[in-house]
Each structure stands twice: as C-alpha cells, then as structure tokens.
VEXDREN-2710 file (C-alpha; in Angstrom, 1 decimal):
% VEXDREN-2710
k/r/px/py/pz
1/MET/-0.4/3.8/-3.6
2/LYS/-2.7/6.2/-5.3
3/LEU/-1.7/9.6/-6.7
4/TYR/-4.0/12.6/-6.6
5/ALA/-4.2/16.3/-7.3
6/THR/-6.8/18.7/-6.0
7/CYS/-9.1/20.3/-8.6
8/ARG/-8.5/24.0/-8.6
9/LYS/-12.2/24.7/-9.4
10/CYS/-14.2/22.5/-7.0
11/ARG/-11.4/21.2/-4.6
12/GLU/-12.3/17.5/-5.4
13/ARG/-9.5/14.9/-5.5
14/ILE/-8.5/13.9/-9.0
15/VAL/-7.2/10.3/-8.4
16/PHE/-5.0/8.5/-10.8
17/SER/-2.4/5.7/-10.7
18/SER/1.2/5.4/-11.7
19/ARG/4.0/3.0/-10.9
20/ALA/6.3/5.9/-10.3
21/GLN/8.1/5.6/-6.9
22/ASP/8.8/9.4/-6.6
23/ARG/8.0/12.7/-8.3
24/GLY/11.3/12.5/-10.2
25/GLU/10.3/9.2/-11.8
26/LEU/6.8/10.6/-12.5
27/SER/8.2/13.6/-14.2
28/GLU/10.4/11.4/-16.4
29/LYS/7.4/9.4/-17.5
30/THR/4.9/12.2/-17.9
31/GLY/6.8/15.5/-18.0
32/LYS/6.8/18.2/-15.4
33/ARG/3.2/19.0/-15.9
34/ILE/0.3/16.5/-16.1
35/GLU/-3.0/17.3/-17.6
36/LEU/-5.9/16.0/-15.4
37/GLU/-9.6/16.2/-15.6
38/CYS/-11.8/16.5/-12.6
39/PRO/-14.3/13.7/-12.4
40/ARG/-16.8/15.9/-10.5
41/CYS/-16.8/19.2/-12.4
42/GLY/-15.0/18.2/-15.7
43/HIS/-12.4/21.0/-15.3
44/ARG/-9.2/20.2/-17.2
45/ASP/-5.9/21.7/-16.0
46/LEU/-2.2/21.2/-15.9
47/TYR/-0.7/20.2/-12.6
48/HIS/3.0/20.4/-11.8
49/VAL/4.4/17.1/-10.4
50/ASN/5.0/18.8/-7.1
51/GLU/1.3/19.3/-6.7
52/ILE/0.7/15.6/-6.9
53/ARG/0.4/13.7/-3.6
54/ALA/0.3/10.0/-2.7
55/VAL/-2.0/8.2/-0.3
56/GLU/-2.2/4.6/0.7
57/THR/-4.6/2.4/-1.2
58/GLY/-5.3/-0.1/1.5
59/ARG/-4.6/-2.8/-1.1
60/SER/-1.6/-4.1/0.9
61/ARG/-3.7/-4.1/4.1
62/ILE/-6.4/-6.2/2.3
63/ILE/-3.9/-8.6/0.9
64/GLY/-2.1/-9.0/4.2
65/LEU/-5.3/-9.5/6.1
66/MET/-6.4/-12.1/3.5
67/ILE/-3.1/-13.9/3.9
68/PHE/-3.5/-13.8/7.7
69/VAL/-7.1/-15.0/7.7
70/LEU/-6.7/-17.6/5.0
71/ALA/-3.3/-19.0/6.0
72/THR/-3.6/-19.2/9.7
73/PRO/-6.4/-21.8/10.1
74/PRO/-5.0/-24.4/7.7
75/ALA/-1.5/-23.9/9.3
76/LEU/-3.0/-24.4/12.8
77/TYR/-4.8/-27.5/11.7
78/TRP/-1.7/-28.9/10.1
79/VAL/0.4/-28.2/13.2
80/VAL/-2.1/-29.8/15.6
81/LYS/-2.7/-32.8/13.4
82/HIS/0.9/-33.6/12.2
83/LEU/3.3/-32.1/14.6
84/TYR/1.7/-32.2/18.0
85/GLY/3.3/-34.9/20.0
86/GLY/4.9/-32.9/22.7
87/GLY/3.6/-31.1/25.7
88/PHE/1.8/-27.8/26.1
89/LEU/4.9/-25.7/25.8
90/GLN/5.9/-27.1/22.4
91/LEU/2.3/-26.8/21.1
92/SER/2.2/-23.2/22.4
93/LEU/5.5/-22.3/20.6
94/LEU/4.3/-24.0/17.4
95/LEU/0.9/-22.2/17.4
96/GLY/2.6/-18.9/18.2
97/GLY/4.9/-19.4/15.2
98/VAL/2.0/-20.3/12.9
99/VAL/0.2/-17.1/13.9
100/ALA/3.4/-14.9/13.8
101/VAL/4.4/-15.7/10.2
102/PRO/1.2/-14.5/8.5
103/TRP/1.2/-11.5/10.9
104/LEU/4.8/-10.6/9.9
105/ILE/3.8/-10.8/6.2
106/PHE/0.9/-8.5/6.9
107/SER/3.1/-6.0/8.9
108/THR/5.8/-6.0/6.2
109/LEU/3.3/-5.2/3.4
110/GLU/1.8/-2.4/5.5
111/LYS/5.2/-0.9/6.3
112/GLN/6.3/-1.0/2.6
113/GLU/3.1/0.8/1.5
114/LYS/3.7/3.5/4.1
115/LYS/7.3/3.9/3.1
116/LYS/6.4/4.3/-0.6
117/VAL/3.9/7.0/0.2
118/ARG/6.3/8.8/2.5
119/THR/9.1/8.6/-0.1
120/PHE/6.8/10.0/-2.9
121/ASN/5.5/12.9/-0.8
122/ARG/8.9/13.9/0.5
123/TYR/10.7/14.1/-2.8
124/ARG/10.3/17.4/-4.7
125/THR/11.5/18.1/-8.2
126/GLY/13.2/21.3/-9.3
127/GLU/11.4/23.8/-11.3
END
C-alpha cells in the first residue's frame, strides 16, 4: 500500500511509503506530524498522521497475476503429461485444481492488500 497526503497549496497527492500497518504505528515511527514536500509545487508542510491516507499499490495484483499466468501453463502441462490416465471427469477435476490454486493465491493477495488499506484508513490517532 502507498500512503499519501494532499498538498495544501496545489491539491496534488504527496505519495510516500512506509511499512506502518495503521496510523498509530506510523505516529510511533515518525511522530504525530510528518513533514512532506509536494513534488509538483515544492511546498513543504507538516501533516498530522490523521491526514495521511492509504491506497492500494496494485503490486499484489501484479504479483498474483504473474503467479497465475506463469504457474498455470506448466502445471497444466505436467498434469496432462504425467497424471492423465483416467477419463474425462478425472482430467477435468485435475485441470480445475491446477487453475484454482494460482487463482486462490491471486485472490488472497488481493484481499490482504484491501484489508491493509481499510485498516490503515479506519484507524485514527488521538490528538
């Protein structure tokens, strides 16, 4: 997930990264106020951690999609070459499983990213 604040001068997003899971953890690492500089207008200002928002990076989507695209064809080849000895029903079940596992990995990564963003944005620190 990426963190950002909105520049008070030009309204541009000031994007930065942190491994903090919520605003409380972010304030422990950086303090209640974070100094950020706008990449567009160069305006520097202090932003309270409650003004920081999180958005999905899409990184988990890319990684999950790569796993799905790169893992499925070799797995399908291996199933057909080495395990196919039964009928159509057995082959269908095997192929379904081979496609389902990478898809489950992709879905899990996607859900985790959304949960992290939702958790960060929901938690507010006290003044």
